N, C-alpha and C positions, 0 to 999 in steps of 0.2 A: 746613374743619375737621370732623374727626369726633368722634363721642362718645369715642372712644378718646384724643382730645387732651385730655379734661377728667379722665382717670383718673390718679391719682398712680402715679407708677412709683417703684419702690424705687430709690434712690440716683440719681434723676433730676435734673439740672441745670433750672433755672427756662428755661421755654420764651422764645426770643427774640419778644418781641411788637412789635418795631419791623415785623415783617414783615406783620402785619395791620393793615386799614383800621380807622378809626373805628367804623364799621358792625360790622366781624367783632369788634372789642373789645367794644362794647356787647352785641352777640349772646352773645359768651361769657360776660359777667357774668350774663346773663339765665339762661343755661343751668346757671353754677355757683351762682346763687343757689335755683335750683329743684332742685338736685341736693342743696343744703344742707338745704332743706325736707323733702325725701324721706328723708334721712337721720335728721333729728330725728323725724319722724313714726315712722320704724322703730325708733328709740330709744325713743319713749314707748310704743310697743305692746310692745315686747320688756321693757320694766319694768313695765308691766301685766302681761303673763304671769309675770313673774318673782314679782310681788308676790301674785298670785292664788295661785300656788304655794306660797309661802312659809305664805301664811294658810292653805293647805289642808294643807299637811304639817308646817308650823312650819319656821322658818329653822333650820338647821345650821351 
């Protein structure tokens, strides 16, 4: 399984998970959770930047 397997594809059908072993599925879940945490961190960072800009320049 590659990192590309984790990326959502537009109009993609759900992957057939039957081909993966239990260990591979558990690994996939760990990596997906890590990616969710990374995305949530980026959202927090972007909101902080936006809030700082709005405080400095005023929200329009």
